[in-house]
N, CA, C, O and the ligand as a Tripos MOL2 file, in Angstrom:
@<TRIPOS>MOLECULE
protein
  241   239    61     0     0
PROTEIN
NO_CHARGES

@<TRIPOS>ATOM
      1 N           0.8360   -1.2030   -0.0160 N.3       1 MET1
      2 CA         -0.0550    0.0140   -0.0270 C.3       1 MET1
      3 C           0.8620    1.2530    0.0340 C.2       1 MET1
      4 O           1.6430    1.4560    0.9640 O.2       1 MET1
      5 N           0.7080    2.0590   -1.0230 N.am      2 LEU2
      6 CA          1.5800    3.2700   -1.0920 C.3       2 LEU2
      7 C           0.7270    4.5150   -0.8180 C.2       2 LEU2
      8 O          -0.4170    4.6410   -1.2560 O.2       2 LEU2
      9 N           1.3490    5.4120   -0.0760 N.am      3 GLU3
     10 CA          0.6850    6.7060    0.1680 C.3       3 GLU3
     11 C           1.6600    7.7640   -0.2100 C.2       3 GLU3
     12 O           2.8690    7.5280   -0.2100 O.2       3 GLU3
     13 N           1.1580    8.9420   -0.5380 N.am      4 THR4
     14 CA          2.0760   10.0680   -0.7540 C.3       4 THR4
     15 C           1.7880   11.1270    0.3300 C.2       4 THR4
     16 O           0.6550   11.3750    0.7440 O.2       4 THR4
     17 N           2.8710   11.7000    0.7310 N.am      5 GLU5
     18 CA          2.7970   12.7550    1.7570 C.3       5 GLU5
     19 C           3.7320   13.9030    1.3900 C.2       5 GLU5
     20 O           4.8650   13.6830    0.9620 O.2       5 GLU5
     21 N           3.2510   15.1130    1.5600 N.am      6 VAL6
     22 CA          4.0770   16.2780    1.3050 C.3       6 VAL6
     23 C           4.7370   16.7170    2.6150 C.2       6 VAL6
     24 O           4.0410   16.9020    3.6130 O.2       6 VAL6
     25 N           5.9790   16.8780    2.6350 N.am      7 TYR7
     26 CA          6.7160   17.3030    3.8220 C.3       7 TYR7
     27 C           7.5610   18.4600    3.4590 C.2       7 TYR7
     28 O           7.8520   18.6880    2.2840 O.2       7 TYR7
     29 N           7.9780   19.2260    4.4830 N.am      8 ASP8
     30 CA          8.9330   20.3090    4.2040 C.3       8 ASP8
     31 C          10.3470   19.8130    4.6330 C.2       8 ASP8
     32 O          10.5890   19.2990    5.7260 O.2       8 ASP8
     33 N          11.2380   20.0280    3.6490 N.am      9 CYS9
     34 CA         12.6450   19.6130    3.9120 C.3       9 CYS9
     35 C          13.1460   20.3700    5.1480 C.2       9 CYS9
     36 O          12.9790   21.5850    5.2560 O.2       9 CYS9
     37 N          13.7530   19.6420    6.0600 N.am     10 PRO10
     38 CA         14.2920   20.3100    7.2630 C.3      10 PRO10
     39 C          15.5230   21.2070    7.0400 C.2      10 PRO10
     40 O          15.9310   21.9780    7.9090 O.2      10 PRO10
     41 N          16.0930   21.0650    5.8290 N.am     11 TYR11
     42 CA         17.2480   21.8790    5.4970 C.3      11 TYR11
     43 C          16.8670   23.1220    4.6810 C.2      11 TYR11
     44 O          17.1660   24.2550    5.0570 O.2      11 TYR11
     45 N          16.2140   22.8730    3.5790 N.am     12 CYS12
     46 CA         15.9640   24.0420    2.6080 C.3      12 CYS12
     47 C          14.5340   24.4880    2.7220 C.2      12 CYS12
     48 O          14.2180   25.5420    2.1710 O.2      12 CYS12
     49 N          13.6260   23.7810    3.3910 N.am     13 GLY13
     50 CA         12.2530   24.2500    3.5990 C.3      13 GLY13
     51 C          11.3670   24.0290    2.3800 C.2      13 GLY13
     52 O          10.1890   24.3880    2.3950 O.2      13 GLY13
     53 N          11.9000   23.4660    1.3680 N.am     14 GLU14
     54 CA         11.0010   23.2170    0.2130 C.3      14 GLU14
     55 C           9.9850   22.0730    0.4560 C.2      14 GLU14
     56 O          10.2860   21.0820    1.1220 O.2      14 GLU14
     57 N           8.7940   22.2480   -0.0980 N.am     15 ALA15
     58 CA          7.8070   21.1410    0.0610 C.3      15 ALA15
     59 C           8.0800   20.1040   -0.9590 C.2      15 ALA15
     60 O           8.1440   20.4090   -2.1500 O.2      15 ALA15
     61 N           8.2460   18.8600   -0.5330 N.am     16 VAL16
     62 CA          8.6100   17.7670   -1.3520 C.3      16 VAL16
     63 C           7.5940   16.6630   -1.0950 C.2      16 VAL16
     64 O           7.1000   16.5110    0.0220 O.2      16 VAL16
     65 N           7.2860   15.8920   -2.1380 N.am     17 GLU17
     66 CA          6.3670   14.7750   -1.9840 C.3      17 GLU17
     67 C           7.1470   13.4740   -1.8110 C.2      17 GLU17
     68 O           8.0730   13.1410   -2.5500 O.2      17 GLU17
     69 N           6.7020   12.7770   -0.7860 N.am     18 ALA18
     70 CA          7.3600   11.4820   -0.5080 C.3      18 ALA18
     71 C           6.3950   10.3780   -0.8300 C.2      18 ALA18
     72 O           5.1820   10.5460   -0.6990 O.2      18 ALA18
     73 N           6.9080    9.2720   -1.2420 N.am     19 ILE19
     74 CA          6.0290    8.0700   -1.4730 C.3      19 ILE19
     75 C           6.4090    7.1000   -0.3450 C.2      19 ILE19
     76 O           7.5680    6.7260   -0.1640 O.2      19 ILE19
     77 N           5.3940    6.7270    0.3790 N.am     20 LEU20
     78 CA          5.5650    5.8340    1.5610 C.3      20 LEU20
     79 C           4.9900    4.5070    1.3440 C.2      20 LEU20
     80 O           3.8670    4.3640    0.8610 O.2      20 LEU20
     81 N           5.7630    3.5070    1.7030 N.am     21 ASP21
     82 CA          5.2760    2.1000    1.5390 C.3      21 ASP21
     83 C           4.8440    1.6780    2.9250 C.2      21 ASP21
     84 O           5.6690    1.3040    3.7590 O.2      21 ASP21
     85 N           3.5310    1.7390    3.1680 N.am     22 LEU22
     86 CA          2.9460    1.4320    4.4750 C.3      22 LEU22
     87 C           2.9890   -0.0370    4.7940 C.2      22 LEU22
     88 O           2.8960   -0.4110    5.9630 O.2      22 LEU22
     89 N           3.1270   -0.8840    3.7970 N.am     23 SER23
     90 CA          3.0850   -2.3380    4.0040 C.3      23 SER23
     91 C           4.3160   -2.8170    4.7570 C.2      23 SER23
     92 O           4.3100   -3.9280    5.2870 O.2      23 SER23
     93 N           5.3720   -2.0120    4.8220 N.am     24 GLY24
     94 CA          6.5880   -2.4000    5.5130 C.3      24 GLY24
     95 C           6.5890   -2.1960    6.9820 C.2      24 GLY24
     96 O           7.5750   -2.5500    7.6290 O.2      24 GLY24
     97 N           5.5420   -1.6430    7.5720 N.am     25 GLY25
     98 CA          5.4750   -1.3620    9.0020 C.3      25 GLY25
     99 C           6.3460   -0.1760    9.3670 C.2      25 GLY25
    100 O           6.7560    0.6010    8.5060 O.2      25 GLY25
    101 N           6.6150   -0.0520   10.6260 N.am     26 ASP26
    102 CA          7.4230    1.0720   11.1410 C.3      26 ASP26
    103 C           8.7830    1.0150   10.4540 C.2      26 ASP26
    104 O           9.3820   -0.0520   10.3280 O.2      26 ASP26
    105 N           9.2460    2.1410   10.0260 N.am     27 GLN27
    106 CA         10.6020    2.1670    9.4200 C.3      27 GLN27
    107 C          11.2290    3.5370    9.5400 C.2      27 GLN27
    108 O          10.5660    4.5740    9.5680 O.2      27 GLN27
    109 N          12.5520    3.4770    9.6100 N.am     28 THR28
    110 CA         13.3410    4.6950    9.6330 C.3      28 THR28
    111 C          14.3420    4.5370    8.4560 C.2      28 THR28
    112 O          15.0350    3.5260    8.3430 O.2      28 THR28
    113 N          14.3880    5.5280    7.6270 N.am     29 TYR29
    114 CA         15.3730    5.4580    6.5060 C.3      29 TYR29
    115 C          15.7590    6.8910    6.1160 C.2      29 TYR29
    116 O          15.1340    7.8840    6.4860 O.2      29 TYR29
    117 N          16.8460    6.9040    5.3350 N.am     30 ILE30
    118 CA         17.3580    8.1670    4.9290 C.3      30 ILE30
    119 C          17.2890    8.2840    3.4410 C.2      30 ILE30
    120 O          17.6640    7.3710    2.7050 O.2      30 ILE30
    121 N          16.7870    9.4580    2.9880 N.am     31 GLU31
    122 CA         16.7730    9.7550    1.5750 C.3      31 GLU31
    123 C          17.2400   11.2060    1.3420 C.2      31 GLU31
    124 O          16.9330   12.1190    2.1080 O.2      31 GLU31
    125 N          17.9930   11.3650    0.2540 N.am     32 ASP32
    126 CA         18.4140   12.8050   -0.0280 C.3      32 ASP32
    127 C          17.3400   13.6590   -0.5100 C.2      32 ASP32
    128 O          16.5240   13.2180   -1.3200 O.2      32 ASP32
    129 N          17.2800   14.8730   -0.0610 N.am     33 CYS33
    130 CA         16.2920   15.8280   -0.5800 C.3      33 CYS33
    131 C          16.5330   16.0530   -2.0390 C.2      33 CYS33
    132 O          17.6670   16.3080   -2.4440 O.2      33 CYS33
    133 N          15.4690   15.9640   -2.8690 N.am     34 PRO34
    134 CA         15.6770   16.1870   -4.2950 C.3      34 PRO34
    135 C          16.0280   17.6180   -4.6770 C.2      34 PRO34
    136 O          16.4500   17.8860   -5.8020 O.2      34 PRO34
    137 N          15.8540   18.5160   -3.7480 N.am     35 VAL35
    138 CA         16.1080   19.9290   -4.0590 C.3      35 VAL35
    139 C          17.5130   20.2950   -3.5640 C.2      35 VAL35
    140 O          18.2950   20.8420   -4.3410 O.2      35 VAL35
    141 N          17.8600   20.0180   -2.3190 N.am     36 CYS36
    142 CA         19.1910   20.4600   -1.8410 C.3      36 CYS36
    143 C          20.1480   19.2610   -1.6560 C.2      36 CYS36
    144 O          21.3010   19.4730   -1.2800 O.2      36 CYS36
    145 N          19.7320   18.0750   -1.8950 N.am     37 CYS37
    146 CA         20.5410   16.8420   -1.8730 C.3      37 CYS37
    147 C          21.1520   16.5550   -0.5210 C.2      37 CYS37
    148 O          22.1590   15.8530   -0.4350 O.2      37 CYS37
    149 N          20.5580   17.0890    0.5490 N.am     38 ARG38
    150 CA         21.0550   16.6650    1.8600 C.3      38 ARG38
    151 C          20.2510   15.6210    2.4670 C.2      38 ARG38
    152 O          19.0440   15.5590    2.2360 O.2      38 ARG38
    153 N          20.8920   14.7240    3.2950 N.am     39 PRO39
    154 CA         20.2050   13.5320    3.7120 C.3      39 PRO39
    155 C          19.1120   13.7740    4.7900 C.2      39 PRO39
    156 O          19.3970   14.2890    5.8710 O.2      39 PRO39
    157 N          17.9350   13.4110    4.4840 N.am     40 ILE40
    158 CA         16.8030   13.5800    5.4310 C.3      40 ILE40
    159 C          16.4950   12.2290    6.0450 C.2      40 ILE40
    160 O          16.4430   11.2210    5.3400 O.2      40 ILE40
    161 N          16.2890   12.2000    7.3590 N.am     41 THR41
    162 CA         15.9010   11.0150    8.0320 C.3      41 THR41
    163 C          14.4000   10.9900    8.0890 C.2      41 THR41
    164 O          13.7820   11.9540    8.5390 O.2      41 THR41
    165 N          13.7810    9.8810    7.6310 N.am     42 PHE42
    166 CA         12.3310    9.7240    7.6290 C.3      42 PHE42
    167 C          12.0120    8.7220    8.7550 C.2      42 PHE42
    168 O          12.6220    7.6560    8.8350 O.2      42 PHE42
    169 N          11.0940    9.0630    9.5810 N.am     43 VAL43
    170 CA         10.6390    8.1280   10.6020 C.3      43 VAL43
    171 C           9.1150    7.8740   10.3440 C.2      43 VAL43
    172 O           8.2870    8.7610   10.5530 O.2      43 VAL43
    173 N           8.7920    6.6980    9.9090 N.am     44 LEU44
    174 CA          7.4380    6.3620    9.5800 C.3      44 LEU44
    175 C           6.9230    5.4030   10.6650 C.2      44 LEU44
    176 O           7.4930    4.3490   10.9490 O.2      44 LEU44
    177 N           5.7930    5.8550   11.2520 N.am     45 GLN45
    178 CA          5.2150    5.0230   12.3040 C.3      45 GLN45
    179 C           3.7810    4.7120   11.9410 C.2      45 GLN45
    180 O           3.0190    5.5890   11.5340 O.2      45 GLN45
    181 N           3.4190    3.4240   12.0990 N.am     46 ILE46
    182 CA          2.1080    2.9580   11.7620 C.3      46 ILE46
    183 C           1.4980    2.3160   13.0000 C.2      46 ILE46
    184 O           2.1160    1.4860   13.6670 O.2      46 ILE46
    185 N           0.2750    2.7240   13.2840 N.am     47 HIS47
    186 CA         -0.3830    2.2000   14.4980 C.3      47 HIS47
    187 C          -1.9200    2.1430   14.2570 C.2      47 HIS47
    188 O          -2.5680    3.1700   14.0560 O.2      47 HIS47
    189 N          -2.4580    0.9450   14.2860 N.am     48 ASP48
    190 CA         -3.8710    0.7410   14.1190 C.3      48 ASP48
    191 C          -4.4530    1.4580   12.8840 C.2      48 ASP48
    192 O          -5.4890    2.1190   12.9450 O.2      48 ASP48
    193 N          -3.7260    1.2900   11.7560 N.am     49 GLY49
    194 CA         -4.1970    1.8870   10.4680 C.3      49 GLY49
    195 C          -3.9370    3.3740   10.3390 C.2      49 GLY49
    196 O          -4.1860    3.9640    9.2880 O.2      49 GLY49
    197 N          -3.4400    3.9790   11.4000 N.am     50 GLU50
    198 CA         -3.1230    5.4050   11.2920 C.3      50 GLU50
    199 C          -1.5750    5.4320   11.0460 C.2      50 GLU50
    200 O          -0.8380    4.5660   11.5180 O.2      50 GLU50
    201 N          -1.1400    6.4360   10.3080 N.am     51 TRP51
    202 CA          0.2860    6.5290   10.1130 C.3      51 TRP51
    203 C           0.7540    7.9430   10.2780 C.2      51 TRP51
    204 O          -0.0060    8.8930   10.0930 O.2      51 TRP51
    205 N           2.0050    8.0790   10.6270 N.am     52 MET52
    206 CA          2.5560    9.3780   10.8390 C.3      52 MET52
    207 C           3.9650    9.4350   10.2880 C.2      52 MET52
    208 O           4.7320    8.4900   10.4690 O.2      52 MET52
    209 N           4.3070   10.4620    9.6540 N.am     53 LEU53
    210 CA          5.6110   10.6260    9.1570 C.3      53 LEU53
    211 C           6.2780   11.8030    9.7510 C.2      53 LEU53
    212 O           5.7330   12.9060    9.7950 O.2      53 LEU53
    213 N           7.5690   11.5410   10.2500 N.am     54 GLU54
    214 CA          8.3580   12.6270   10.7740 C.3      54 GLU54
    215 C           9.5880   12.7920   10.0270 C.2      54 GLU54
    216 O          10.2160   11.7850    9.7030 O.2      54 GLU54
    217 N          10.0280   14.0110    9.7010 N.am     55 VAL55
    218 CA         11.2600   14.1670    8.9680 C.3      55 VAL55
    219 C          12.2570   14.9480    9.8700 C.2      55 VAL55
    220 O          11.8860   15.8950   10.5630 O.2      55 VAL55
    221 N          13.4750   14.5290    9.8290 N.am     56 ARG56
    222 CA         14.5010   15.1400   10.6870 C.3      56 ARG56
    223 C          15.7260   15.4500    9.8370 C.2      56 ARG56
    224 O          15.9760   14.8100    8.8150 O.2      56 ARG56
    225 N          16.4630   16.4210   10.2730 N.am     57 SER57
    226 CA         17.7650   16.6360    9.6530 C.3      57 SER57
    227 C          18.7580   15.7180   10.3380 C.2      57 SER57
    228 O          18.4870   15.1680   11.4060 O.2      57 SER57
    229 N          19.8660   15.5660    9.7320 N.am     58 GLU58
    230 CA         20.8800   14.6460   10.2600 C.3      58 GLU58
    231 C          21.3680   14.9790   11.6590 C.2      58 GLU58
    232 O          21.8210   14.0970   12.3880 O.2      58 GLU58
    233 N          21.2780   16.2180   12.0280 N.am     59 ASN59
    234 CA         21.8130   16.6600   13.3010 C.3      59 ASN59
    235 C          20.8580   16.5600   14.4810 C.2      59 ASN59
    236 O          21.2510   16.7410   15.6340 O.2      59 ASN59
    237 N          19.5860   16.2640   14.1720 N.am     60 GLU60
    238 CA         18.5960   16.2090   15.2240 C.3      60 GLU60
    239 C          18.6110   14.8850   15.9660 C.2      60 GLU60
    240 O          17.8230   14.6880   16.8920 O.2      60 GLU60
    241 ZN         16.0930   20.2520    0.9030 Zn       61 ZN61
@<TRIPOS>BOND
     1     1     2 1
     2     2     3 1
     3     3     4 2
     4     3     5 am
     5     5     6 1
     6     6     7 1
     7     7     8 2
     8     7     9 am
     9     9    10 1
    10    10    11 1
    11    11    12 2
    12    11    13 am
    13    13    14 1
    14    14    15 1
    15    15    16 2
    16    15    17 am
    17    17    18 1
    18    18    19 1
    19    19    20 2
    20    19    21 am
    21    21    22 1
    22    22    23 1
    23    23    24 2
    24    23    25 am
    25    25    26 1
    26    26    27 1
    27    27    28 2
    28    27    29 am
    29    29    30 1
    30    30    31 1
    31    31    32 2
    32    31    33 am
    33    33    34 1
    34    34    35 1
    35    35    36 2
    36    35    37 am
    37    37    38 1
    38    38    39 1
    39    39    40 2
    40    39    41 am
    41    41    42 1
    42    42    43 1
    43    43    44 2
    44    43    45 am
    45    45    46 1
    46    46    47 1
    47    47    48 2
    48    47    49 am
    49    49    50 1
    50    50    51 1
    51    51    52 2
    52    51    53 am
    53    53    54 1
    54    54    55 1
    55    55    56 2
    56    55    57 am
    57    57    58 1
    58    58    59 1
    59    59    60 2
    60    59    61 am
    61    61    62 1
    62    62    63 1
    63    63    64 2
    64    63    65 am
    65    65    66 1
    66    66    67 1
    67    67    68 2
    68    67    69 am
    69    69    70 1
    70    70    71 1
    71    71    72 2
    72    71    73 am
    73    73    74 1
    74    74    75 1
    75    75    76 2
    76    75    77 am
    77    77    78 1
    78    78    79 1
    79    79    80 2
    80    79    81 am
    81    81    82 1
    82    82    83 1
    83    83    84 2
    84    83    85 am
    85    85    86 1
    86    86    87 1
    87    87    88 2
    88    87    89 am
    89    89    90 1
    90    90    91 1
    91    91    92 2
    92    91    93 am
    93    93    94 1
    94    94    95 1
    95    95    96 2
    96    95    97 am
    97    97    98 1
    98    98    99 1
    99    99   100 2
   100    99   101 am
   101   101   102 1
   102   102   103 1
   103   103   104 2
   104   103   105 am
   105   105   106 1
   106   106   107 1
   107   107   108 2
   108   107   109 am
   109   109   110 1
   110   110   111 1
   111   111   112 2
   112   111   113 am
   113   113   114 1
   114   114   115 1
   115   115   116 2
   116   115   117 am
   117   117   118 1
   118   118   119 1
   119   119   120 2
   120   119   121 am
   121   121   122 1
   122   122   123 1
   123   123   124 2
   124   123   125 am
   125   125   126 1
   126   126   127 1
   127   127   128 2
   128   127   129 am
   129   129   130 1
   130   130   131 1
   131   131   132 2
   132   131   133 am
   133   133   134 1
   134   134   135 1
   135   135   136 2
   136   135   137 am
   137   137   138 1
   138   138   139 1
   139   139   140 2
   140   139   141 am
   141   141   142 1
   142   142   143 1
   143   143   144 2
   144   143   145 am
   145   145   146 1
   146   146   147 1
   147   147   148 2
   148   147   149 am
   149   149   150 1
   150   150   151 1
   151   151   152 2
   152   151   153 am
   153   153   154 1
   154   154   155 1
   155   155   156 2
   156   155   157 am
   157   157   158 1
   158   158   159 1
   159   159   160 2
   160   159   161 am
   161   161   162 1
   162   162   163 1
   163   163   164 2
   164   163   165 am
   165   165   166 1
   166   166   167 1
   167   167   168 2
   168   167   169 am
   169   169   170 1
   170   170   171 1
   171   171   172 2
   172   171   173 am
   173   173   174 1
   174   174   175 1
   175   175   176 2
   176   175   177 am
   177   177   178 1
   178   178   179 1
   179   179   180 2
   180   179   181 am
   181   181   182 1
   182   182   183 1
   183   183   184 2
   184   183   185 am
   185   185   186 1
   186   186   187 1
   187   187   188 2
   188   187   189 am
   189   189   190 1
   190   190   191 1
   191   191   192 2
   192   191   193 am
   193   193   194 1
   194   194   195 1
   195   195   196 2
   196   195   197 am
   197   197   198 1
   198   198   199 1
   199   199   200 2
   200   199   201 am
   201   201   202 1
   202   202   203 1
   203   203   204 2
   204   203   205 am
   205   205   206 1
   206   206   207 1
   207   207   208 2
   208   207   209 am
   209   209   210 1
   210   210   211 1
   211   211   212 2
   212   211   213 am
   213   213   214 1
   214   214   215 1
   215   215   216 2
   216   215   217 am
   217   217   218 1
   218   218   219 1
   219   219   220 2
   220   219   221 am
   221   221   222 1
   222   222   223 1
   223   223   224 2
   224   223   225 am
   225   225   226 1
   226   226   227 1
   227   227   228 2
   228   227   229 am
   229   229   230 1
   230   230   231 1
   231   231   232 2
   232   231   233 am
   233   233   234 1
   234   234   235 1
   235   235   236 2
   236   235   237 am
   237   237   238 1
   238   238   239 1
   239   239   240 2
@<TRIPOS>SUBSTRUCTURE
     1 MET1         2 RESIDUE 1 A MET
     2 LEU2         6 RESIDUE 1 A LEU
     3 GLU3        10 RESIDUE 1 A GLU
     4 THR4        14 RESIDUE 1 A THR
     5 GLU5        18 RESIDUE 1 A GLU
     6 VAL6        22 RESIDUE 1 A VAL
     7 TYR7        26 RESIDUE 1 A TYR
     8 ASP8        30 RESIDUE 1 A ASP
     9 CYS9        34 RESIDUE 1 A CYS
    10 PRO10       38 RESIDUE 1 A PRO
    11 TYR11       42 RESIDUE 1 A TYR
    12 CYS12       46 RESIDUE 1 A CYS
    13 GLY13       50 RESIDUE 1 A GLY
    14 GLU14       54 RESIDUE 1 A GLU
    15 ALA15       58 RESIDUE 1 A ALA
    16 VAL16       62 RESIDUE 1 A VAL
    17 GLU17       66 RESIDUE 1 A GLU
    18 ALA18       70 RESIDUE 1 A ALA
    19 ILE19       74 RESIDUE 1 A ILE
    20 LEU20       78 RESIDUE 1 A LEU
    21 ASP21       82 RESIDUE 1 A ASP
    22 LEU22       86 RESIDUE 1 A LEU
    23 SER23       90 RESIDUE 1 A SER
    24 GLY24       94 RESIDUE 1 A GLY
    25 GLY25       98 RESIDUE 1 A GLY
    26 ASP26      102 RESIDUE 1 A ASP
    27 GLN27      106 RESIDUE 1 A GLN
    28 THR28      110 RESIDUE 1 A THR
    29 TYR29      114 RESIDUE 1 A TYR
    30 ILE30      118 RESIDUE 1 A ILE
    31 GLU31      122 RESIDUE 1 A GLU
    32 ASP32      126 RESIDUE 1 A ASP
    33 CYS33      130 RESIDUE 1 A CYS
    34 PRO34      134 RESIDUE 1 A PRO
    35 VAL35      138 RESIDUE 1 A VAL
    36 CYS36      142 RESIDUE 1 A CYS
    37 CYS37      146 RESIDUE 1 A CYS
    38 ARG38      150 RESIDUE 1 A ARG
    39 PRO39      154 RESIDUE 1 A PRO
    40 ILE40      158 RESIDUE 1 A ILE
    41 THR41      162 RESIDUE 1 A THR
    42 PHE42      166 RESIDUE 1 A PHE
    43 VAL43      170 RESIDUE 1 A VAL
    44 LEU44      174 RESIDUE 1 A LEU
    45 GLN45      178 RESIDUE 1 A GLN
    46 ILE46      182 RESIDUE 1 A ILE
    47 HIS47      186 RESIDUE 1 A HIS
    48 ASP48      190 RESIDUE 1 A ASP
    49 GLY49      194 RESIDUE 1 A GLY
    50 GLU50      198 RESIDUE 1 A GLU
    51 TRP51      202 RESIDUE 1 A TRP
    52 MET52      206 RESIDUE 1 A MET
    53 LEU53      210 RESIDUE 1 A LEU
    54 GLU54      214 RESIDUE 1 A GLU
    55 VAL55      218 RESIDUE 1 A VAL
    56 ARG56      222 RESIDUE 1 A ARG
    57 SER57      226 RESIDUE 1 A SER
    58 GLU58      230 RESIDUE 1 A GLU
    59 ASN59      234 RESIDUE 1 A ASN
    60 GLU60      238 RESIDUE 1 A GLU
    61 ZN61       241 GROUP 0 **** ****
């Protein structure tokens, strides 16, 4: 199951769309921002059909 979510890059502040694979359960992964190319940490948490995405910069 794929969902899309728009987040603000913690570095450059640009709104970027992420594609999330909810079938994988809770996950933490790093992807480079397509705008400023800096590594963003994504924390995806799924609980009782609700999901939440948190984005962090490398230093947080
Ligand atoms: Zn960025």
